[in-house]
C-alpha positions, 0 to 999 in steps of 0.5 A: 500500500502507499502508506508503506512506500511513503514511510520507507521513503521518509525513512530513507530521507531521514537517513540521507539528511533530508529531515524536513522532507521526512517530517512532511512525509510522516505528518502526511501519514499521520493525517492519512490514517488508518493504514489498514483495516486492523485497529491494533496495527493502525495504532502501532503504526501511528505510534511509530510515526510519532516516534519517527517524527520525534527522532527527526525533531531531535536531529534538528535540535527541536527538543520541544517537538521531539518530546511532544511526539515521544509522549504521543507515541508512548501514550498510544502504546500505553493505551494499546497495552490497556486493551490487550 
């Protein structure tokens, strides 16, 4: 699906130093939810996107946005664990 392709592209951009483009891709993917028909997969995917965004912001020394996305990622995972 397009979601996986875009996510892989964003990962490659980040690894190549195109951090701002990677951020745009991850933000697009966050808006383009759900990624599948599986609610558990979609939540885990959403958590990973927030984690990837946090890492990008950390690379840019934007600690405020990095922390916000790390917290969002953790909150999603905590909610998933409550359901299991």
